[in-house]
DRENPA-3360 file (N, C-alpha, C; in nm, 2 decimals, always signed):
BEGIN
1 = XXXXXXXX = +2.34/-3.26/+0.65/+2.29/-3.20/+0.77/+2.40/-3.15/+0.86 ~ +2.51/-3.23/+0.86/+2.63/-3.18/+0.93/+2.69/-3.05/+0.88 ~ +2.69/-3.04/+0.75/+2.74/-2.92/+0.69/+2.65/-2.80/+0.72 ~ +2.52/-2.82/+0.72/+2.42/-2.71/+0.75/+2.44/-2.67/+0.90 ~ +2.46/-2.77/+0.99/+2.48/-2.74/+1.13/+2.61/-2.66/+1.15 ~ +2.71/-2.70/+1.08/+2.84/-2.63/+1.09/+2.83/-2.49/+1.04 ~ +2.76/-2.47/+0.93/+2.74/-2.33/+0.87/+2.66/-2.25/+0.97 ~ +2.55/-2.30/+1.04/+2.48/-2.22/+1.13/+2.57/-2.18/+1.25;
9 = XXXXXXXX = +2.65/-2.27/+1.29/+2.74/-2.24/+1.40/+2.84/-2.13/+1.36 ~ +2.89/-2.13/+1.24/+2.98/-2.02/+1.20/+2.90/-1.89/+1.19 ~ +2.78/-1.89/+1.14/+2.70/-1.77/+1.13/+2.67/-1.72/+1.27 ~ +2.64/-1.81/+1.37/+2.61/-1.76/+1.50/+2.73/-1.70/+1.57 ~ +2.85/-1.76/+1.54/+2.98/-1.70/+1.59/+3.00/-1.57/+1.53 ~ +2.97/-1.55/+1.40/+2.99/-1.43/+1.33/+2.90/-1.32/+1.38 ~ +2.77/-1.36/+1.41/+2.68/-1.27/+1.47/+2.73/-1.21/+1.60 ~ +2.78/-1.30/+1.69/+2.84/-1.26/+1.81/+2.96/-1.16/+1.79;
17 = XXXXXXXX = +3.04/-1.19/+1.70/+3.16/-1.11/+1.66/+3.11/-0.97/+1.62 ~ +3.01/-0.96/+1.53/+2.96/-0.83/+1.49/+2.89/-0.76/+1.60 ~ +2.82/-0.82/+1.68/+2.75/-0.76/+1.79/+2.84/-0.70/+1.89 ~ +2.95/-0.76/+1.92/+3.05/-0.72/+2.02/+3.17/-0.65/+1.97 ~ +3.20/-0.67/+1.84/+3.32/-0.61/+1.79/+3.31/-0.50/+1.69 ~ +3.19/-0.46/+1.65/+3.16/-0.36/+1.55/+3.08/-0.25/+1.61 ~ +3.13/-0.12/+1.59/+3.06/-0.01/+1.64/+2.93/+0.02/+1.56 ~ +2.83/+0.07/+1.63/+2.70/+0.11/+1.57/+2.60/+0.00/+1.55;
25 = XXXXXXXX = +2.62/-0.12/+1.61/+2.53/-0.23/+1.60/+2.43/-0.23/+1.71 ~ +2.30/-0.22/+1.68/+2.20/-0.22/+1.78/+2.18/-0.36/+1.83 ~ +2.17/-0.45/+1.74/+2.16/-0.60/+1.78/+2.19/-0.68/+1.65 ~ +2.24/-0.80/+1.68/+2.28/-0.89/+1.57/+2.25/-1.03/+1.61 ~ +2.20/-1.11/+1.52/+2.17/-1.25/+1.55/+2.11/-1.32/+1.43 ~ +2.08/-1.45/+1.45/+2.02/-1.53/+1.35/+1.87/-1.52/+1.35 ~ +1.81/-1.48/+1.24/+1.67/-1.46/+1.23/+1.62/-1.52/+1.10 ~ +1.49/-1.54/+1.09/+1.43/-1.58/+0.97/+1.50/-1.70/+0.90;
33 = XXXXXXXX = +1.48/-1.81/+0.95/+1.54/-1.93/+0.89/+1.69/-1.94/+0.90 ~ +1.75/-1.88/+1.01/+1.89/-1.89/+1.03/+1.98/-1.79/+0.95 ~ +1.91/-1.68/+0.91/+1.99/-1.58/+0.83/+2.05/-1.48/+0.93 ~ +2.17/-1.43/+0.90/+2.24/-1.34/+0.99/+2.19/-1.20/+0.96 ~ +2.12/-1.13/+1.06/+2.06/-1.00/+1.05/+2.12/-0.91/+1.15 ~ +2.16/-0.79/+1.10/+2.22/-0.69/+1.18/+2.14/-0.56/+1.18 ~ +2.10/-0.51/+1.29/+2.02/-0.38/+1.30/+2.11/-0.27/+1.35 ~ +2.10/-0.16/+1.28/+2.18/-0.04/+1.31/+2.10/+0.09/+1.30;
41 = XXXXXXXX = +2.17/+0.20/+1.32/+2.10/+0.33/+1.31/+2.15/+0.41/+1.19 ~ +2.08/+0.51/+1.16/+2.12/+0.59/+1.04/+2.26/+0.65/+1.06 ~ +2.28/+0.71/+1.18/+2.41/+0.77/+1.21/+2.53/+0.68/+1.20 ~ +2.51/+0.55/+1.24/+2.62/+0.46/+1.24/+2.63/+0.38/+1.11 ~ +2.54/+0.40/+1.02/+2.53/+0.31/+0.90/+2.66/+0.31/+0.82 ~ +2.71/+0.42/+0.78/+2.83/+0.43/+0.69/+2.95/+0.36/+0.76 ~ +2.97/+0.39/+0.88/+3.09/+0.33/+0.95/+3.08/+0.18/+0.96 ~ +2.96/+0.13/+0.99/+2.94/-0.01/+1.00/+2.95/-0.08/+0.86;
49 = XXXXXXXX = +2.90/-0.02/+0.76/+2.91/-0.08/+0.63/+3.05/-0.08/+0.58 ~ +3.13/+0.02/+0.61/+3.27/+0.02/+0.57/+3.34/-0.09/+0.64 ~ +3.31/-0.11/+0.77/+3.38/-0.21/+0.85/+3.34/-0.35/+0.80 ~ +3.21/-0.37/+0.76/+3.17/-0.50/+0.71/+3.24/-0.53/+0.58 ~ +3.26/-0.43/+0.50/+3.33/-0.45/+0.37/+3.48/-0.48/+0.39 ~ +3.55/-0.41/+0.48/+3.69/-0.42/+0.49/+3.75/-0.51/+0.60 ~ +3.67/-0.54/+0.70/+3.72/-0.62/+0.81/+3.75/-0.76/+0.76 ~ +3.86/-0.82/+0.79/+3.89/-0.96/+0.74/+3.80/-1.06/+0.80;
57 = XXXXXXXX = +3.72/-1.03/+0.90/+3.63/-1.13/+0.96/+3.50/-1.13/+0.88 ~ +3.47/-1.03/+0.80/+3.34/-1.02/+0.73/+3.36/-1.02/+0.58 ~ +3.44/-0.92/+0.53/+3.48/-0.91/+0.39/+3.36/-0.91/+0.30 ~ +3.26/-0.83/+0.33/+3.14/-0.82/+0.24/+3.16/-0.73/+0.13 ~ +3.23/-0.78/+0.02/+3.27/-0.70/-0.09/+3.15/-0.66/-0.18 ~ +3.04/-0.72/-0.17/+2.93/-0.69/-0.27/+2.80/-0.66/-0.19 ~ +2.74/-0.56/-0.24/+2.60/-0.53/-0.20/+2.51/-0.59/-0.31 ~ +2.45/-0.70/-0.28/+2.37/-0.77/-0.37/+2.23/-0.71/-0.40;
65 = XXXXXXXX = +2.18/-0.64/-0.30/+2.04/-0.59/-0.31/+2.02/-0.49/-0.20 ~ +1.94/-0.39/-0.23/+1.89/-0.30/-0.13/+1.74/-0.28/-0.16 ~ +1.66/-0.31/-0.05/+1.51/-0.30/-0.07/+1.45/-0.23/+0.04 ~ +1.32/-0.21/+0.04/+1.25/-0.14/+0.14/+1.13/-0.22/+0.20 ~ +1.09/-0.19/+0.32/+0.98/-0.25/+0.38/+0.90/-0.14/+0.45 ~ +0.77/-0.14/+0.43/+0.68/-0.04/+0.49/+0.60/-0.09/+0.60 ~ +0.61/-0.03/+0.72/+0.53/-0.07/+0.84/+0.45/+0.06/+0.88 ~ +0.34/+0.08/+0.82/+0.27/+0.21/+0.84/+0.24/+0.24/+0.99;
73 = XXXXXXXX = +0.22/+0.14/+1.07/+0.19/+0.16/+1.21/+0.30/+0.21/+1.30 ~ +0.42/+0.21/+1.25/+0.54/+0.25/+1.32/+0.57/+0.40/+1.30 ~ +0.63/+0.46/+1.40/+0.67/+0.60/+1.39/+0.78/+0.61/+1.27 ~ +0.88/+0.52/+1.28/+0.97/+0.51/+1.16/+0.92/+0.40/+1.08 ~ +0.84/+0.43/+0.98/+0.76/+0.33/+0.91/+0.84/+0.25/+0.81 ~ +0.96/+0.30/+0.77/+1.03/+0.23/+0.66/+1.16/+0.16/+0.72 ~ +1.18/+0.04/+0.67/+1.31/-0.03/+0.69/+1.38/-0.03/+0.55 ~ +1.51/+0.01/+0.55/+1.59/-0.01/+0.44/+1.68/-0.14/+0.47;
81 = XXXXXXXX = +1.67/-0.23/+0.38/+1.73/-0.36/+0.40/+1.85/-0.38/+0.30 ~ +1.97/-0.40/+0.35/+2.09/-0.42/+0.27/+2.13/-0.57/+0.28 ~ +2.14/-0.64/+0.16/+2.18/-0.78/+0.16/+2.32/-0.78/+0.10 ~ +2.42/-0.81/+0.19/+2.56/-0.81/+0.16/+2.61/-0.95/+0.14 ~ +2.71/-0.97/+0.05/+2.77/-1.10/+0.02/+2.92/-1.09/+0.03 ~ +2.98/-1.20/+0.10/+3.12/-1.22/+0.10/+3.15/-1.34/+0.02 ~ +3.21/-1.32/-0.10/+3.25/-1.43/-0.18/+3.37/-1.50/-0.12 ~ +3.46/-1.43/-0.06/+3.58/-1.49/-0.01/+3.55/-1.58/+0.11;
89 = XXXXXXXX = +3.45/-1.54/+0.19/+3.42/-1.62/+0.31/+3.29/-1.70/+0.30 ~ +3.22/-1.68/+0.19/+3.10/-1.76/+0.16/+2.99/-1.74/+0.27 ~ +2.96/-1.61/+0.30/+2.85/-1.59/+0.38/+2.78/-1.46/+0.34 ~ +2.66/-1.45/+0.39/+2.57/-1.33/+0.36/+2.54/-1.26/+0.50 ~ +2.53/-1.13/+0.49/+2.49/-1.05/+0.61/+2.38/-0.95/+0.56 ~ +2.27/-0.95/+0.64/+2.16/-0.86/+0.61/+2.16/-0.75/+0.72 ~ +2.17/-0.62/+0.67/+2.17/-0.51/+0.76/+2.04/-0.43/+0.74 ~ +1.98/-0.39/+0.85/+1.85/-0.32/+0.85/+1.86/-0.19/+0.92;
97 = XXXXXXXX = +1.81/-0.08/+0.86/+1.81/+0.05/+0.93/+1.67/+0.11/+0.91 ~ +1.61/+0.18/+1.01/+1.48/+0.23/+1.00/+1.48/+0.38/+0.98 ~ +1.38/+0.43/+0.92/+1.36/+0.58/+0.90/+1.22/+0.61/+0.88 ~ +1.19/+0.74/+0.88/+1.05/+0.79/+0.85/+1.04/+0.86/+0.71 ~ +0.93/+0.92/+0.69/+0.91/+0.98/+0.55/+1.00/+1.10/+0.53 ~ +1.04/+1.17/+0.63/+1.11/+1.29/+0.61/+1.26/+1.28/+0.63 ~ +1.31/+1.18/+0.70/+1.45/+1.17/+0.73/+1.53/+1.09/+0.63 ~ +1.63/+1.14/+0.56/+1.70/+1.06/+0.47/+1.80/+0.96/+0.53;
105 = XXXXXXXX = +1.83/+0.86/+0.46/+1.93/+0.76/+0.50/+2.06/+0.79/+0.43 ~ +2.18/+0.78/+0.50/+2.30/+0.80/+0.43/+2.32/+0.70/+0.31 ~ +2.36/+0.75/+0.20/+2.38/+0.66/+0.08/+2.51/+0.58/+0.10 ~ +2.51/+0.45/+0.06/+2.62/+0.37/+0.06/+2.69/+0.36/-0.08 ~ +2.65/+0.45/-0.17/+2.70/+0.44/-0.30/+2.85/+0.47/-0.31 ~ +2.90/+0.54/-0.21/+3.04/+0.56/-0.20/+3.12/+0.44/-0.16 ~ +3.05/+0.34/-0.10/+3.12/+0.22/-0.05/+3.10/+0.11/-0.16 ~ +2.98/+0.10/-0.21/+2.95/+0.01/-0.33/+2.88/+0.09/-0.44;
113 = XXXXXXXX = +2.95/+0.13/-0.54/+2.90/+0.21/-0.65/+2.77/+0.16/-0.71 ~ +2.76/+0.03/-0.71/+2.63/-0.03/-0.77/+2.51/+0.00/-0.68 ~ +2.53/+0.04/-0.56/+2.41/+0.07/-0.47/+2.33/+0.19/-0.53 ~ +2.39/+0.27/-0.62/+2.31/+0.38/-0.67/+2.18/+0.33/-0.74 ~ +2.19/+0.22/-0.81/+2.07/+0.17/-0.87/+1.97/+0.12/-0.77 ~ +2.01/+0.05/-0.67/+1.92/+0.00/-0.57/+1.86/+0.11/-0.49 ~ +1.94/+0.22/-0.45/+1.88/+0.33/-0.38/+1.78/+0.41/-0.46 ~ +1.81/+0.42/-0.59/+1.71/+0.49/-0.67/+1.58/+0.41/-0.68;
121 = XXXXXXXX = +1.59/+0.27/-0.67/+1.47/+0.19/-0.67/+1.39/+0.21/-0.54 ~ +1.46/+0.21/-0.43/+1.39/+0.23/-0.30/+1.33/+0.37/-0.30 ~ +1.39/+0.47/-0.35/+1.33/+0.60/-0.35/+1.21/+0.60/-0.44 ~ +1.22/+0.54/-0.56/+1.11/+0.54/-0.65/+0.99/+0.47/-0.59 ~ +1.00/+0.35/-0.53/+0.89/+0.27/-0.49/+0.84/+0.30/-0.35 ~ +0.93/+0.35/-0.26/+0.89/+0.38/-0.12/+0.90/+0.52/-0.08 ~ +0.97/+0.60/-0.16/+0.99/+0.75/-0.12/+1.09/+0.77/-0.01 ~ +1.18/+0.68/+0.01/+1.29/+0.70/+0.11/+1.40/+0.77/+0.04;
129 = XXXXXXXX = +1.44/+0.89/+0.09/+1.55/+0.96/+0.03/+1.69/+0.92/+0.09 ~ +1.79/+0.94/+0.01/+1.93/+0.90/+0.05/+2.02/+1.02/+0.05 ~ +2.07/+1.05/+0.17/+2.16/+1.16/+0.17/+2.30/+1.13/+0.11 ~ +2.34/+1.21/+0.01/+2.46/+1.18/-0.06/+2.44/+1.11/-0.19 ~ +2.32/+1.07/-0.22/+2.29/+1.01/-0.35/+2.28/+1.12/-0.45 ~ +2.36/+1.12/-0.56/+2.36/+1.22/-0.65/+2.24/+1.22/-0.75 ~ +2.18/+1.10/-0.77/+2.08/+1.08/-0.87/+1.96/+1.03/-0.81 ~ +1.86/+1.11/-0.79/+1.73/+1.07/-0.74/+1.62/+1.06/-0.85;
137 = XXXXXXXX = +1.66/+1.03/-0.97/+1.56/+1.01/-1.07/+1.49/+0.88/-1.05 ~ +1.36/+0.87/-1.09/+1.29/+0.75/-1.08/+1.35/+0.65/-1.17 ~ +1.34/+0.52/-1.14/+1.41/+0.42/-1.22/+1.31/+0.31/-1.27 ~ +1.19/+0.29/-1.21/+1.10/+0.19/-1.25/+0.97/+0.25/-1.30 ~ +0.92/+0.36/-1.23/+0.80/+0.42/-1.28/+0.82/+0.52/-1.39 ~ +0.71/+0.57/-1.44/+0.72/+0.66/-1.56/+0.75/+0.81/-1.51 ~ +0.80/+0.89/-1.61/+0.82/+1.03/-1.58/+0.69/+1.09/-1.53 ~ +0.70/+1.18/-1.43/+0.58/+1.24/-1.38/+0.49/+1.16/-1.29;
145 = XXXXXXXX = +0.53/+1.04/-1.26/+0.45/+0.95/-1.18/+0.43/+1.01/-1.04 ~ +0.30/+1.00/-0.99/+0.27/+1.05/-0.86/+0.27/+0.94/-0.75 ~ +0.34/+0.97/-0.64/+0.34/+0.88/-0.53/+0.45/+0.77/-0.54 ~ +0.44/+0.68/-0.45/+0.54/+0.57/-0.44/+0.46/+0.44/-0.43 ~ +0.46/+0.35/-0.53/+0.36/+0.25/-0.54/+0.37/+0.13/-0.44 ~ +0.49/+0.11/-0.37/+0.50/+0.00/-0.28/+0.47/+0.05/-0.13 ~ +0.43/+0.17/-0.11/+0.38/+0.21/+0.02/+0.25/+0.14/+0.04 ~ +0.22/+0.10/+0.17/+0.10/+0.03/+0.20/-0.02/+0.12/+0.18;
153 = XXXXXXXX = -0.01/+0.25/+0.19/-0.13/+0.34/+0.17/-0.15/+0.38/+0.03 ~ -0.07/+0.33/-0.06/-0.08/+0.37/-0.20/-0.20/+0.29/-0.26 ~ -0.30/+0.35/-0.33/-0.41/+0.27/-0.38/-0.37/+0.17/-0.49 ~ -0.43/+0.05/-0.48/-0.40/-0.05/-0.57/-0.42/-0.01/-0.72 ~ -0.52/+0.08/-0.74/-0.55/+0.12/-0.88/-0.46/+0.23/-0.92 ~ -0.38/+0.29/-0.83/-0.30/+0.41/-0.87/-0.39/+0.53/-0.88 ~ -0.33/+0.64/-0.93/-0.41/+0.76/-0.95/-0.44/+0.79/-1.09 ~ -0.36/+0.75/-1.19/-0.38/+0.77/-1.33/-0.37/+0.64/-1.41;
161 = XXXXXXXX = -0.43/+0.64/-1.52/-0.42/+0.53/-1.62/-0.37/+0.59/-1.75 ~ -0.31/+0.51/-1.83/-0.26/+0.56/-1.96/-0.32/+0.47/-2.07 ~ -0.33/+0.53/-2.18/-0.38/+0.46/-2.30/-0.32/+0.53/-2.42 ~ -0.32/+0.46/-2.54/-0.28/+0.53/-2.66/-0.40/+0.60/-2.72 ~ -0.39/+0.73/-2.74/-0.49/+0.81/-2.80/-0.47/+0.81/-2.95 ~ -0.56/+0.75/-3.02/-0.55/+0.74/-3.17/-0.56/+0.88/-3.23 ~ -0.64/+0.97/-3.18/-0.66/+1.10/-3.24/-0.53/+1.18/-3.22 ~ -0.47/+1.18/-3.10/-0.35/+1.26/-3.08/-0.22/+1.19/-3.12;
169 = XXXXXXXX = -0.24/+1.06/-3.14/-0.12/+0.98/-3.18/-0.01/+0.99/-3.07 ~ -0.06/+0.97/-2.95/+0.04/+0.97/-2.84/-0.02/+0.90/-2.72 ~ +0.06/+0.87/-2.62/+0.01/+0.81/-2.50/-0.06/+0.92/-2.41 ~ -0.18/+0.89/-2.37/-0.25/+0.99/-2.29/-0.27/+0.94/-2.15 ~ -0.25/+1.03/-2.05/-0.27/+1.01/-1.91/-0.41/+1.06/-1.87 ~ -0.48/+0.98/-1.79/-0.61/+1.02/-1.75/-0.64/+0.97/-1.61 ~ -0.72/+1.04/-1.53/-0.76/+0.98/-1.40/-0.82/+0.85/-1.41 ~ -0.79/+0.76/-1.31/-0.84/+0.63/-1.31/-1.00/+0.63/-1.30;
177 = XXXXXXXX = -1.06/+0.56/-1.39/-1.21/+0.54/-1.39/-1.24/+0.39/-1.38 ~ -1.31/+0.36/-1.27/-1.35/+0.22/-1.25/-1.50/+0.21/-1.27 ~ -1.55/+0.22/-1.39/-1.69/+0.22/-1.41/-1.73/+0.08/-1.46 ~ -1.85/+0.03/-1.41/-1.90/-0.10/-1.45/-2.05/-0.10/-1.43 ~ -2.12/-0.18/-1.50/-2.26/-0.19/-1.48/-2.30/-0.25/-1.34 ~ -2.41/-0.20/-1.29/-2.46/-0.25/-1.16/-2.49/-0.40/-1.18 ~ -2.45/-0.48/-1.08/-2.47/-0.62/-1.08/-2.53/-0.67/-0.95 ~ -2.62/-0.77/-0.96/-2.67/-0.83/-0.84/-2.59/-0.96/-0.82;
185 = XXXXXXXX = -2.54/-0.98/-0.70/-2.46/-1.10/-0.67/-2.55/-1.20/-0.59 ~ -2.54/-1.33/-0.62/-2.60/-1.43/-0.55/-2.50/-1.50/-0.46 ~ -2.52/-1.49/-0.33/-2.41/-1.54/-0.24/-2.45/-1.67/-0.18 ~ -2.56/-1.74/-0.23/-2.59/-1.87/-0.18/-2.49/-1.97/-0.24 ~ -2.46/-2.08/-0.17/-2.38/-2.18/-0.22/-2.46/-2.26/-0.33 ~ -2.39/-2.33/-0.42/-2.46/-2.41/-0.52/-2.57/-2.50/-0.47 ~ -2.55/-2.56/-0.35/-2.65/-2.65/-0.29/-2.77/-2.58/-0.24 ~ -2.75/-2.45/-0.19/-2.86/-2.37/-0.14/-2.94/-2.31/-0.25;
193 = XXXXXXXX = -2.87/-2.27/-0.36/-2.94/-2.20/-0.47/-3.01/-2.30/-0.56 ~ -2.97/-2.42/-0.57/-3.04/-2.52/-0.66/-3.15/-2.58/-0.58 ~ -3.28/-2.55/-0.62/-3.39/-2.61/-0.56/-3.43/-2.75/-0.62 ~ -3.39/-2.77/-0.74/-3.41/-2.90/-0.80/-3.28/-2.95/-0.87 ~ -3.26/-3.08/-0.88/-3.14/-3.13/-0.94/-3.18/-3.21/-1.07 ~ -3.09/-3.22/-1.16/-3.12/-3.29/-1.28/-3.17/-3.44/-1.25 ~ -3.28/-3.47/-1.31/-3.34/-3.61/-1.28/-3.45/-3.60/-1.18 ~ -3.47/-3.49/-1.11/-3.58/-3.49/-1.01/-3.71/-3.50/-1.08;
201 = XXXXXXXX = -3.72/-3.45/-1.21/-3.85/-3.46/-1.28/-3.90/-3.60/-1.30 ~ -3.81/-3.70/-1.31/-3.85/-3.84/-1.32/-3.91/-3.89/-1.20 ~ -3.85/-3.85/-1.08/-3.91/-3.89/-0.95/-4.05/-3.83/-0.93 ~ -4.06/-3.70/-0.97/-4.19/-3.64/-0.96/-4.29/-3.71/-1.05 ~ -4.25/-3.75/-1.17/-4.34/-3.81/-1.26/-4.38/-3.95/-1.21 ~ -4.29/-4.02/-1.16/-4.32/-4.16/-1.10/-4.42/-4.15/-0.99 ~ -4.40/-4.05/-0.90/-4.49/-4.03/-0.79/-4.63/-4.00/-0.84 ~ -4.64/-3.91/-0.94/-4.77/-3.87/-0.99/-4.84/-3.99/-1.06;
209 = XXXXX = -4.77/-4.08/-1.12/-4.83/-4.19/-1.19/-4.86/-4.31/-1.10 ~ -4.81/-4.31/-0.98/-4.83/-4.42/-0.88/-4.98/-4.41/-0.84 ~ -5.05/-4.53/-0.85/-5.19/-4.53/-0.81/-5.21/-4.50/-0.66 ~ -5.31/-4.43/-0.63/-5.34/-4.39/-0.49/-5.42/-4.51/-0.43 ~ -5.38/-4.56/-0.31/-5.45/-4.68/-0.25/-5.59/-4.64/-0.20;
% end
């Protein structure tokens, strides 16, 4: 417990350092179970990320993950979330930047080359474009896929389904068809739906055989 408390104190001090000593930080602090989260803007992103990588107080040499979050009710509905790791200093920093459907986010692939894969994934699944990213090919969905499947307004069934066509000897794409027979549903609970229980016939038989006074 003492080690955990000391770690939280170090992260809190680092959050204060980032909030006051790094340009382009909207806010920084401990959020979500004591994790260090930094919010920034698109225009300040590249300068902040370079500083987080190179500054001896942070030394975030690795971009471990880049992912997206969709908030459809917001004007800037997408958050791009960068999870950074400092092996030398043994801490993690999460950076969040917001954008909309039309405005690209600067690519950090020039800072961390491995970010190319993560940014392609965010583009594929959420439709967020990255300015400066040379390769916007899809990485998880199929060629010709329509839409971006992790958007909250993307239908759970998708738009097309695929199957192997034995006649054509190839994979065939077809519009989604959700056909099923009409069914009647009984919404009563088991106790409401069961008018008799096993063994009731014995009680009825005993009552019918009982002599009437």
